[in-house]
Structure formats: C-alpha cells, structure tokens
ROVEXZA-690289 format. One record per residue (C-alpha): residue number from 1; residue in one letter; x, y, z. Coordinates in steps of 0.02 Angstrom, whole numbers, plus 50000, padded with zeros to 5 digits. Each point is the difference from the previous one (the first is absolute). Layout:
residues N
+------+------+-------+-------+-------+
| resi | resn |     X |     Y |     Z |
+------+------+-------+-------+-------+
|  NUM |    A |     X |     Y |     Z |
...
+------+------+-------+-------+-------+
This chain:
residues 432
+------+------+-------+-------+-------+
| resi | resn |     X |     Y |     Z |
+------+------+-------+-------+-------+
|    1 |    M | 53879 | 56962 | 44468 |
|    2 |    Q | 49852 | 50113 | 50043 |
|    3 |    S | 49967 | 49903 | 50161 |
|    4 |    V | 50183 | 50020 | 50045 |
|    5 |    N | 49987 | 50186 | 49969 |
|    6 |    R | 49847 | 50012 | 50111 |
|    7 |    I | 50096 | 49910 | 50140 |
|    8 |    L | 50141 | 50126 | 49974 |
|    9 |    T | 49875 | 50142 | 50014 |
|   10 |    S | 49939 | 49934 | 50168 |
|   11 |    F | 50180 | 49992 | 50058 |
|   12 |    L | 50031 | 50180 | 49943 |
|   13 |    L | 49845 | 50058 | 50091 |
|   14 |    A | 50065 | 49924 | 50160 |
|   15 |    L | 50173 | 50073 | 49969 |
|   16 |    F | 49955 | 50176 | 49946 |
|   17 |    G | 49829 | 50026 | 50079 |
|   18 |    P | 49894 | 50147 | 49941 |
|   19 |    N | 50135 | 50067 | 49885 |
|   20 |    L | 49953 | 49862 | 49879 |
|   21 |    V | 49849 | 50069 | 49906 |
|   22 |    L | 49914 | 49849 | 49922 |
|   23 |    A | 49834 | 50079 | 49951 |
|   24 |    Q | 50077 | 50089 | 49851 |
|   25 |    F | 50075 | 49843 | 49921 |
|   26 |    D | 49918 | 49857 | 49904 |
|   27 |    L | 50094 | 49841 | 49952 |
|   28 |    L | 49962 | 49965 | 49816 |
|   29 |    P | 50016 | 49839 | 49896 |
|   30 |    N | 50180 | 49943 | 49989 |
|   31 |    F | 50088 | 50051 | 49839 |
|   32 |    G | 50114 | 49850 | 50008 |
|   33 |    A | 50162 | 50091 | 49956 |
|   34 |    T | 50102 | 50149 | 50056 |
|   35 |    V | 49908 | 50161 | 49956 |
|   36 |    T | 50123 | 50116 | 49912 |
|   37 |    E | 49879 | 50127 | 49925 |
|   38 |    I | 49821 | 50060 | 50016 |
|   39 |    D | 49930 | 50128 | 49876 |
|   40 |    C | 49823 | 50068 | 50009 |
|   41 |    E | 49892 | 50107 | 49887 |
|   42 |    G | 49830 | 50027 | 50075 |
|   43 |    E | 49939 | 49837 | 50075 |
|   44 |    L | 50107 | 49892 | 49884 |
|   45 |    C | 50163 | 49946 | 50081 |
|   46 |    V | 50133 | 49887 | 49926 |
|   47 |    I | 50111 | 49898 | 50117 |
|   48 |    V | 50167 | 49934 | 49938 |
|   49 |    S | 50133 | 49878 | 50057 |
|   50 |    P | 50153 | 49947 | 49899 |
|   51 |    S | 49897 | 49857 | 49927 |
|   52 |    T | 49815 | 50038 | 50029 |
|   53 |    I | 49873 | 50135 | 49949 |
|   54 |    A | 49828 | 50024 | 50077 |
|   55 |    Y | 49870 | 50138 | 50008 |
|   56 |    T | 49861 | 50052 | 50117 |
|   57 |    S | 49854 | 50117 | 49974 |
|   58 |    D | 49931 | 49990 | 50176 |
|   59 |    S | 50146 | 50063 | 50104 |
|   60 |    G | 50079 | 49828 | 50016 |
|   61 |    S | 49851 | 49896 | 50058 |
|   62 |    T | 50009 | 49897 | 49840 |
|   63 |    L | 50159 | 49962 | 49901 |
|   64 |    H | 49994 | 49957 | 49816 |
|   65 |    F | 50160 | 49922 | 49934 |
|   66 |    I | 50043 | 50058 | 49825 |
|   67 |    N | 50052 | 49893 | 49852 |
|   68 |    E | 50181 | 50050 | 49983 |
|   69 |    P | 50090 | 50056 | 49842 |
|   70 |    N | 50112 | 49878 | 49909 |
|   71 |    V | 50163 | 50041 | 50088 |
|   72 |    S | 50162 | 49904 | 50006 |
|   73 |    I | 50053 | 49902 | 50153 |
|   74 |    N | 50130 | 50133 | 50040 |
|   75 |    E | 49878 | 50146 | 50006 |
|   76 |    S | 49933 | 50064 | 50167 |
|   77 |    Y | 49857 | 50124 | 50017 |
|   78 |    R | 50060 | 50168 | 50065 |
|   79 |    H | 49880 | 50147 | 49980 |
|   80 |    A | 49818 | 50023 | 49953 |
|   81 |    Q | 49884 | 50143 | 49954 |
|   82 |    V | 49811 | 50002 | 49982 |
|   83 |    L | 49933 | 50118 | 49867 |
|   84 |    D | 49821 | 50046 | 49951 |
|   85 |    G | 49922 | 49870 | 50113 |
|   86 |    T | 50036 | 49846 | 49892 |
|   87 |    T | 50172 | 50022 | 49923 |
|   88 |    L | 50149 | 49929 | 50091 |
|   89 |    F | 50184 | 50026 | 49960 |
|   90 |    I | 50129 | 49890 | 50084 |
|   91 |    S | 50188 | 49990 | 49986 |
|   92 |    T | 50117 | 49852 | 50022 |
|   93 |    Q | 50186 | 49989 | 50027 |
|   94 |    E | 50127 | 49864 | 49968 |
|   95 |    P | 50157 | 49967 | 50105 |
|   96 |    N | 50103 | 50091 | 49865 |
|   97 |    L | 49887 | 50155 | 50029 |
|   98 |    N | 49911 | 49986 | 49832 |
|   99 |    M | 49826 | 50075 | 50021 |
|  100 |    R | 49838 | 49961 | 49907 |
|  101 |    M | 49828 | 50079 | 50011 |
|  102 |    Y | 49832 | 49918 | 49968 |
|  103 |    M | 49824 | 50072 | 49984 |
|  104 |    T | 49826 | 49925 | 50020 |
|  105 |    E | 49837 | 50093 | 49970 |
|  106 |    D | 49888 | 49862 | 50068 |
|  107 |    L | 50084 | 49957 | 50166 |
|  108 |    G | 50106 | 49859 | 49935 |
|  109 |    E | 49894 | 49916 | 49867 |
|  110 |    H | 50119 | 50063 | 49865 |
|  111 |    W | 50175 | 50072 | 50017 |
|  112 |    T | 50110 | 50101 | 49883 |
|  113 |    Q | 50187 | 50028 | 50020 |
|  114 |    V | 50029 | 50186 | 49979 |
|  115 |    A | 50184 | 50024 | 50043 |
|  116 |    D | 50162 | 49902 | 50006 |
|  117 |    I | 50140 | 50101 | 50079 |
|  118 |    S | 50160 | 49900 | 49985 |
|  119 |    G | 50181 | 50040 | 49967 |
|  120 |    D | 50167 | 50025 | 50083 |
|  121 |    T | 49975 | 50183 | 50048 |
|  122 |    I | 49813 | 50035 | 50020 |
|  123 |    H | 49900 | 49906 | 50133 |
|  124 |    G | 49829 | 50057 | 50060 |
|  125 |    I | 49953 | 50019 | 50182 |
|  126 |    S | 49813 | 50038 | 49996 |
|  127 |    F | 49874 | 50090 | 49890 |
|  128 |    S | 49854 | 50121 | 50000 |
|  129 |    M | 49860 | 50014 | 49871 |
|  130 |    A | 49905 | 50163 | 49970 |
|  131 |    S | 49883 | 49910 | 49880 |
|  132 |    K | 49994 | 49837 | 49902 |
|  133 |    K | 50119 | 50076 | 49873 |
|  134 |    R | 50109 | 50122 | 50096 |
|  135 |    G | 50121 | 49939 | 50131 |
|  136 |    A | 50177 | 50003 | 50065 |
|  137 |    I | 50126 | 49882 | 50081 |
|  138 |    N | 50128 | 50061 | 50126 |
|  139 |    C | 50166 | 49914 | 49979 |
|  140 |    Y | 50171 | 49975 | 50076 |
|  141 |    N | 50140 | 50121 | 49955 |
|  142 |    G | 49889 | 50154 | 50004 |
|  143 |    L | 49896 | 49958 | 49845 |
|  144 |    I | 49814 | 50007 | 49961 |
|  145 |    L | 49916 | 49910 | 49856 |
|  146 |    K | 49841 | 50084 | 49939 |
|  147 |    S | 49872 | 49952 | 49870 |
|  148 |    E | 49842 | 50072 | 49925 |
|  149 |    S | 49958 | 49839 | 49905 |
|  150 |    Q | 49985 | 49865 | 50136 |
|  151 |    F | 50188 | 49973 | 49984 |
|  152 |    A | 49992 | 49954 | 49816 |
|  153 |    S | 50129 | 50139 | 49984 |
|  154 |    I | 50107 | 50061 | 50144 |
|  155 |    D | 50100 | 50158 | 50031 |
|  156 |    T | 50144 | 50003 | 50126 |
|  157 |    V | 50020 | 50159 | 50102 |
|  158 |    K | 50116 | 50050 | 50142 |
|  159 |    P | 49921 | 50129 | 50116 |
|  160 |    T | 50166 | 50058 | 50077 |
|  161 |    S | 50185 | 49970 | 49974 |
|  162 |    S | 50002 | 49882 | 50149 |
|  163 |    N | 50020 | 49813 | 49973 |
|  164 |    S | 49906 | 49963 | 50162 |
|  165 |    D | 49845 | 49892 | 49980 |
|  166 |    V | 49833 | 50085 | 49972 |
|  167 |    I | 49918 | 49926 | 50156 |
|  168 |    D | 49818 | 50034 | 49959 |
|  169 |    L | 49893 | 50091 | 49871 |
|  170 |    V | 49817 | 50040 | 49966 |
|  171 |    A | 49929 | 50033 | 49827 |
|  172 |    I | 49855 | 50119 | 50031 |
|  173 |    N | 49921 | 50038 | 49831 |
|  174 |    D | 50045 | 50034 | 49817 |
|  175 |    T | 50128 | 50133 | 50048 |
|  176 |    M | 50047 | 49986 | 50183 |
|  177 |    M | 50121 | 49881 | 50085 |
|  178 |    V | 50091 | 50008 | 50168 |
|  179 |    A | 50147 | 49899 | 50067 |
|  180 |    I | 50122 | 49989 | 50145 |
|  181 |    Q | 50188 | 49977 | 49989 |
|  182 |    N | 50119 | 50013 | 50147 |
|  183 |    H | 49927 | 50144 | 50104 |
|  184 |    D | 49917 | 50084 | 49850 |
|  185 |    F | 49818 | 50016 | 49950 |
|  186 |    L | 49997 | 50013 | 49809 |
|  187 |    I | 49856 | 50059 | 49892 |
|  188 |    S | 49967 | 49998 | 49812 |
|  189 |    H | 49861 | 50092 | 49909 |
|  190 |    T | 50048 | 49923 | 49832 |
|  191 |    F | 49973 | 49817 | 50047 |
|  192 |    G | 50182 | 49971 | 50033 |
|  193 |    D | 50082 | 50095 | 49857 |
|  194 |    S | 50068 | 50133 | 50118 |
|  195 |    W | 50016 | 50003 | 50190 |
|  196 |    I | 50030 | 50123 | 50139 |
|  197 |    V | 50059 | 49969 | 50179 |
|  198 |    N | 49852 | 50072 | 50091 |
|  199 |    Q | 50062 | 49972 | 50178 |
|  200 |    T | 50153 | 49928 | 50087 |
|  201 |    F | 49975 | 49928 | 50175 |
|  202 |    N | 50125 | 49970 | 50139 |
|  203 |    H | 49946 | 49820 | 50018 |
|  204 |    S | 49980 | 49846 | 49891 |
|  205 |    I | 49833 | 49979 | 49910 |
|  206 |    L | 49927 | 49824 | 50001 |
|  207 |    D | 49845 | 50016 | 49891 |
|  208 |    I | 49873 | 50120 | 49928 |
|  209 |    T | 49810 | 49990 | 50000 |
|  210 |    N | 49885 | 50098 | 49885 |
|  211 |    R | 49850 | 50061 | 50098 |
|  212 |    G | 49925 | 50108 | 49863 |
|  213 |    M | 50049 | 50105 | 49850 |
|  214 |    N | 50111 | 50118 | 50100 |
|  215 |    F | 50009 | 49907 | 50165 |
|  216 |    F | 50149 | 49887 | 50038 |
|  217 |    S | 50068 | 49926 | 50160 |
|  218 |    M | 50166 | 49911 | 50028 |
|  219 |    T | 50072 | 49888 | 50134 |
|  220 |    I | 50161 | 50075 | 50070 |
|  221 |    L | 50136 | 49903 | 50092 |
|  222 |    N | 50128 | 50084 | 50112 |
|  223 |    G | 50132 | 49868 | 50038 |
|  224 |    L | 50089 | 50108 | 50129 |
|  225 |    N | 49865 | 49987 | 50130 |
|  226 |    D | 49891 | 49856 | 49937 |
|  227 |    S | 49854 | 50113 | 49956 |
|  228 |    I | 49876 | 49991 | 49859 |
|  229 |    G | 49861 | 50114 | 49943 |
|  230 |    I | 49910 | 50091 | 49861 |
|  231 |    A | 50037 | 50144 | 49885 |
|  232 |    Q | 49849 | 50058 | 49903 |
|  233 |    T | 49950 | 50130 | 49873 |
|  234 |    K | 49828 | 50054 | 49940 |
|  235 |    T | 50070 | 50116 | 49866 |
|  236 |    S | 50102 | 49884 | 49887 |
|  237 |    G | 50156 | 50038 | 50099 |
|  238 |    N | 49985 | 50190 | 50008 |
|  239 |    Q | 49982 | 49989 | 50188 |
|  240 |    W | 50050 | 49855 | 50113 |
|  241 |    D | 49954 | 49953 | 50177 |
|  242 |    S | 50122 | 49877 | 50080 |
|  243 |    K | 49963 | 50015 | 50185 |
|  244 |    F | 49925 | 49827 | 50013 |
|  245 |    M | 50146 | 49901 | 50070 |
|  246 |    F | 50006 | 49882 | 50147 |
|  247 |    E | 50114 | 49864 | 50067 |
|  248 |    I | 49977 | 49814 | 49968 |
|  249 |    P | 50072 | 49882 | 50132 |
|  250 |    S | 50164 | 49920 | 49945 |
|  251 |    G | 49986 | 50088 | 49833 |
|  252 |    E | 49888 | 49863 | 49929 |
|  253 |    L | 49875 | 50065 | 49872 |
|  254 |    D | 49911 | 49867 | 49899 |
|  255 |    S | 49883 | 50102 | 49892 |
|  256 |    K | 49967 | 50172 | 49932 |
|  257 |    V | 49916 | 50136 | 50101 |
|  258 |    F | 49835 | 50054 | 49924 |
|  259 |    F | 49854 | 50117 | 50027 |
|  260 |    A | 49845 | 49891 | 50011 |
|  261 |    N | 49895 | 50159 | 49990 |
|  262 |    D | 50021 | 50182 | 50047 |
|  263 |    S | 50023 | 49957 | 50184 |
|  264 |    I | 50064 | 49822 | 50021 |
|  265 |    V | 50183 | 49960 | 49965 |
|  266 |    V | 50063 | 49821 | 50015 |
|  267 |    A | 50168 | 49908 | 50001 |
|  268 |    V | 50058 | 49827 | 50053 |
|  269 |    G | 50159 | 49951 | 50092 |
|  270 |    N | 50068 | 49863 | 50112 |
|  271 |    E | 50025 | 50036 | 50184 |
|  272 |    N | 50089 | 49834 | 50026 |
|  273 |    T | 50010 | 49826 | 49925 |
|  274 |    N | 49840 | 49949 | 49910 |
|  275 |    T | 49898 | 50139 | 50080 |
|  276 |    P | 49940 | 50122 | 49865 |
|  277 |    V | 49938 | 50166 | 50065 |
|  278 |    L | 49877 | 50122 | 49923 |
|  279 |    Y | 50046 | 50183 | 50017 |
|  280 |    Y | 49859 | 50118 | 49961 |
|  281 |    S | 49942 | 50178 | 50023 |
|  282 |    L | 49818 | 50050 | 50008 |
|  283 |    N | 50035 | 50186 | 49980 |
|  284 |    A | 50117 | 50017 | 49851 |
|  285 |    T | 50160 | 49961 | 50099 |
|  286 |    E | 49979 | 50122 | 50145 |
|  287 |    T | 49998 | 49854 | 50122 |
|  288 |    W | 50042 | 49816 | 49974 |
|  289 |    D | 49924 | 49839 | 50063 |
|  290 |    T | 50055 | 49819 | 49993 |
|  291 |    A | 49922 | 49827 | 50001 |
|  292 |    H | 50072 | 49825 | 49983 |
|  293 |    I | 49939 | 49911 | 49843 |
|  294 |    P | 49927 | 49827 | 50032 |
|  295 |    Y | 50006 | 49841 | 49894 |
|  296 |    F | 50174 | 50027 | 49925 |
|  297 |    T | 50139 | 49882 | 50054 |
|  298 |    N | 50123 | 50093 | 49889 |
|  299 |    Q | 50023 | 50175 | 49933 |
|  300 |    V | 49867 | 50099 | 49909 |
|  301 |    L | 50070 | 50028 | 49825 |
|  302 |    E | 49861 | 50100 | 49918 |
|  303 |    I | 49858 | 50117 | 50050 |
|  304 |    E | 49882 | 50082 | 49876 |
|  305 |    P | 49844 | 50108 | 50025 |
|  306 |    V | 49843 | 49936 | 49912 |
|  307 |    N | 49899 | 50156 | 50043 |
|  308 |    D | 49989 | 50129 | 50138 |
|  309 |    S | 49947 | 49870 | 50129 |
|  310 |    I | 50085 | 49836 | 49950 |
|  311 |    A | 50181 | 49946 | 49971 |
|  312 |    L | 50072 | 49828 | 49961 |
|  313 |    L | 50159 | 49931 | 50080 |
|  314 |    G | 50100 | 49854 | 49933 |
|  315 |    G | 50156 | 49910 | 50054 |
|  316 |    M | 50097 | 49839 | 50007 |
|  317 |    D | 49912 | 49832 | 50018 |
|  318 |    G | 49857 | 50063 | 49891 |
|  319 |    V | 49915 | 50098 | 50140 |
|  320 |    L | 49874 | 50132 | 49946 |
|  321 |    V | 49919 | 50119 | 50125 |
|  322 |    R | 49869 | 50136 | 49977 |
|  323 |    L | 50022 | 50159 | 50100 |
|  324 |    H | 49847 | 50105 | 50040 |
|  325 |    L | 50071 | 50176 | 50000 |
|  326 |    S | 49836 | 50075 | 50057 |
|  327 |    Q | 50008 | 49896 | 50161 |
|  328 |    L | 50173 | 50058 | 50055 |
|  329 |    T | 49994 | 50083 | 50169 |
|  330 |    H | 50117 | 50109 | 50101 |
|  331 |    N | 50135 | 49890 | 50077 |
|  332 |    P | 50144 | 50121 | 50026 |
|  333 |    V | 50183 | 49959 | 50001 |
|  334 |    D | 50115 | 50088 | 50120 |
|  335 |    T | 50057 | 50159 | 49912 |
|  336 |    A | 50151 | 50102 | 50052 |
|  337 |    D | 49986 | 50187 | 50027 |
|  338 |    T | 50136 | 50040 | 49874 |
|  339 |    T | 49985 | 50014 | 49812 |
|  340 |    D | 50144 | 50013 | 49877 |
|  341 |    S | 49960 | 50165 | 49917 |
|  342 |    T | 50126 | 49972 | 49860 |
|  343 |    N | 49926 | 49837 | 49939 |
|  344 |    S | 49828 | 50020 | 50081 |
|  345 |    I | 50010 | 49831 | 50085 |
|  346 |    I | 49874 | 49954 | 50133 |
|  347 |    R | 50097 | 49889 | 50119 |
|  348 |    L | 49904 | 49856 | 50075 |
|  349 |    N | 50069 | 49923 | 50159 |
|  350 |    T | 49984 | 49825 | 49927 |
|  351 |    H | 50178 | 49961 | 50057 |
|  352 |    K | 49925 | 49955 | 50169 |
|  353 |    R | 49945 | 49835 | 49924 |
|  354 |    S | 50124 | 49973 | 49860 |
|  355 |    L | 50179 | 49952 | 49963 |
|  356 |    A | 50099 | 50129 | 49901 |
|  357 |    V | 50179 | 50023 | 49939 |
|  358 |    F | 50093 | 50156 | 49944 |
|  359 |    P | 50088 | 50035 | 49885 |
|  360 |    N | 49931 | 49885 | 49868 |
|  361 |    P | 50092 | 49957 | 49886 |
|  362 |    V | 50152 | 49981 | 50114 |
|  363 |    E | 50187 | 49980 | 49969 |
|  364 |    S | 50066 | 49957 | 50173 |
|  365 |    T | 49901 | 50043 | 50157 |
|  366 |    H | 49818 | 50047 | 50024 |
|  367 |    Q | 49883 | 50034 | 50144 |
|  368 |    I | 49867 | 49873 | 50049 |
|  369 |    N | 49842 | 50067 | 50083 |
|  370 |    L | 49900 | 49868 | 50093 |
|  371 |    P | 49815 | 50014 | 50045 |
|  372 |    V | 49995 | 50114 | 50151 |
|  373 |    D | 49840 | 49926 | 50072 |
|  374 |    R | 50078 | 49827 | 50022 |
|  375 |    T | 50039 | 49923 | 50169 |
|  376 |    G | 50123 | 49862 | 50039 |
|  377 |    N | 50146 | 49937 | 49899 |
|  378 |    C | 50006 | 50010 | 49811 |
|  379 |    V | 50085 | 49880 | 49880 |
|  380 |    L | 50061 | 50087 | 49842 |
|  381 |    E | 50040 | 49885 | 49854 |
|  382 |    L | 50090 | 50046 | 49839 |
|  383 |    Y | 49957 | 49904 | 49840 |
|  384 |    D | 50062 | 50009 | 49821 |
|  385 |    A | 49883 | 50008 | 49849 |
|  386 |    Q | 49992 | 49809 | 49992 |
|  387 |    G | 49940 | 49988 | 50180 |
|  388 |    L | 50165 | 49938 | 50073 |
|  389 |    L | 50026 | 50054 | 50180 |
|  390 |    I | 50162 | 50098 | 50013 |
|  391 |    E | 49997 | 50067 | 50178 |
|  392 |    A | 49890 | 50001 | 50154 |
|  393 |    L | 50014 | 50130 | 50139 |
|  394 |    R | 49914 | 50007 | 50170 |
|  395 |    V | 49951 | 50179 | 50044 |
|  396 |    E | 49965 | 50054 | 50179 |
|  397 |    P | 49828 | 50077 | 50039 |
|  398 |    E | 50068 | 50175 | 50035 |
|  399 |    L | 50090 | 50012 | 49833 |
|  400 |    K | 49888 | 50085 | 49870 |
|  401 |    Q | 50130 | 50044 | 49868 |
|  402 |    F | 50181 | 49957 | 49962 |
|  403 |    D | 50128 | 50002 | 49860 |
|  404 |    H | 50040 | 49842 | 49904 |
|  405 |    D | 50152 | 49970 | 49888 |
|  406 |    V | 49958 | 49910 | 49836 |
|  407 |    S | 50159 | 50047 | 49906 |
|  408 |    Q | 50050 | 49816 | 49982 |
|  409 |    L | 49841 | 49956 | 49905 |
|  410 |    A | 50005 | 49981 | 49812 |
|  411 |    S | 49897 | 50122 | 49897 |
|  412 |    G | 49817 | 49952 | 49987 |
|  413 |    I | 49832 | 49997 | 50089 |
|  414 |    Y | 49985 | 49944 | 50182 |
|  415 |    F | 49863 | 49989 | 50132 |
|  416 |    Y | 49993 | 50030 | 50186 |
|  417 |    R | 49868 | 49907 | 50099 |
|  418 |    A | 49965 | 50052 | 50180 |
|  419 |    K | 49908 | 49879 | 50114 |
|  420 |    T | 49926 | 50091 | 50149 |
|  421 |    S | 49866 | 49980 | 50131 |
|  422 |    T | 49884 | 50109 | 49894 |
|  423 |    G | 50024 | 49905 | 49837 |
|  424 |    A | 50121 | 49971 | 49857 |
|  425 |    Y | 50064 | 50144 | 49893 |
|  426 |    Q | 50099 | 50004 | 49840 |
|  427 |    A | 50101 | 50131 | 49906 |
|  428 |    R | 50093 | 49988 | 49836 |
|  429 |    F | 50163 | 50089 | 49958 |
|  430 |    I | 50123 | 50009 | 49857 |
|  431 |    K | 50187 | 49976 | 50029 |
|  432 |    E | 50101 | 50099 | 49872 |
+------+------+-------+-------+-------+
C-alpha cells in the first residue's frame, strides 16, 4: 500500500505542481485499519480504529499495538483519552448504542472495565476525564453522566431543558466542566451539578478543545455558505473572539480546526474526490494558505497536534502521515476583497477549482457552480448514496453555473461528480 501511495504522490505532483508541498509530510508505518481517533498527551499518542489500538511515543515513527481489553464481538472502539502519560481510557459501543469504558495504567498490559452505560433511554456518545477518578460522559437526549469515583457511582444531570444531544464536553479539573449543545457553550463550576449558558452562537458548534485552564477553542460550521472556523476564548467564556471563519470547497470538512501554537492554525478538507487539502494560517488566521496532502487515497479522518511543531494525520486504509508544522511555508490561496462583517467570514475564492451546490439541503431546485477555470466540455453525473448512476449531463464550456431540478428524487444523500479537462470534482447534497 505504501508503494501505491508513493506512486499516487508522484501523480499528484505532476497534476498539481508546486501547490503540492511534500517537504512537510512524512509517510509513517501503516496502521492497518481506518484511523478514527488520535489522542496525544505530550509525546504519547494513541491511535484507534473500530477494532485496533496502538500507541507511539516518537511522533509515529514506531507503532506499538496494544493488548486489547476483553470486549465482546459486538463492541467497536470509539473514543480514547491519554492521561498522565501512561493511563489510557477507551470507550466502546455496540450496535444497540450501549457504551462501555475501559482503563489501562500500563499501556494495555492490564485492563479494567470502569463503566457500562446501557438502557433504553440513556446512551453515551463520548467521554472526558479530568483525572483517573473524575470524569463525565455526554449522552443522547441532552444528558450528562458524571462521576467522582471512576464511575463506581454515577449522577445524571441535564444542563438545559433541551433534549438535543450534548455534542461534546471537556472535564477540566475537580470543579470545572464545559460542554456544547446546539449553538450553546455551557460551563459548570460545580463539576456538573449546575450549569450556565455562557454563550450562544449563530452557527452550529462541532467540537471543543481545551487549550489551557481558561482557554478554549471550538470548530464552528455555517451550513448556509459552507464555511467553517474557530471561536475562541482566553477568559473562560467571559470574552469571545469568533472572527476566524473561512470557506471550505464543497462544504467538506473532515476534521476539527485547531491552533497548533499561537500562530499556526490548521484544518483539513477535501477539494475533490480523494484529494485531501490542508488549510493553514501562519499568522493566527489573518491570511490563509493551502497545500494538497500526499499519500492519502481517501479522506483524512483525524488530525491531532503532538506538540507545537508536529501533527499526526490518519485516515482510511490505515494511512498515517506526520505533518511538520514548523516547515509550512507561505502558499497563498486566492482571497476575495470582501469579508462578511456579520459572521466575520474570510471568503476564499476556492470555487475556481471546486464543484459547489446551493442551497444544501434542497427541496426542489438548486444552483450548481462548476469550476470556473475549466476548459472544454464537462460531464456532470448524479449518483445516489449506493453509487448508482441516476443521471448524466453534458455541459457546454461557456456554462459555469445553472439550476437543476431534483424534486423527483427521494429524500436522502446524493453526489454530483463533474469530469472536466482540469480534473474530477465531487460535491455532496441532501435531498429533503
């Protein structure tokens, strides 16, 4: 597989030229399974697939596969957290949504089951541990399970009256916990006993990252214009800065946005089929740069900083890549002169080389925007979620955008694929 990936990299170099920045990327030993999570504390990083656990202490150069806990055949690994350098917590989930948590203090030599969340009404999503004893599980239906005894005893709390899922949470210390629900940033100074809605945003919140005692950043998604970005606070939510938004081509974001250090901000998206793209800023989001990521034949599913100069990327097919943040160079994208002052969105003219649809989701008719730098005819194909070709259209060279009626389609997920002289492009949409 690695030789195939190297051949693909040579092809991408020929296709994209200098915009493909290879010097910053190292191909690491193959993980052997789809990478669904990477969690790092210091130099220790744990890499997880639904059926495999490994760790590295040298930024991915060497992988050590962990003796796995005694789980049932129906359990799949979901989330992991490294604590205190040697302790690892990992959660599993069954098809019926029952969730279990396991802990090892010697990197897999011995495992202890610490939680079993099962029942008809309460199902866990993920977890966060403040210490080996104190932790919390965010659940469906707007619930949080918290414990101060390694889940030997559990208290159920509901931060708000909403039944919407608590999407993400972070247990900070013995008293402090933060969570996101809908568009709300929630904070508790009583380890979950009482909550306040600290801030309500105009856009959906995808995740939250703790960058220090009072320093949090969140990935924001604006579905109206396919933009993503960061909201951050350095004062435990007393003051927020949410000007860090920019557009992702075709609305495809495959990982969180994170601050690698005080200056470098990184995100990953897909410009077109099987072509992951690194979006980064070297000056705390004032300007943005882009580079195509080599070695991946499918989407990047996870990116995690190891330290201020290294990040690990993982994806399908077991591919692991090391990114040297300190070697990123200025490679600017084409930036428009206008900025949305209401939502503070920096608009990148990436539509010149992408396929986009609007509105999305759609009920009847939407607008299709084809890559404007293409020449020659374009074949636009419409596929359903199973890959069945539904329709194929030939588009004349001078036509850059047009309306398309999809009212006859059943509700579900569909894909457009545009084949042009400059490459193949893909966009996903939802038919309501």
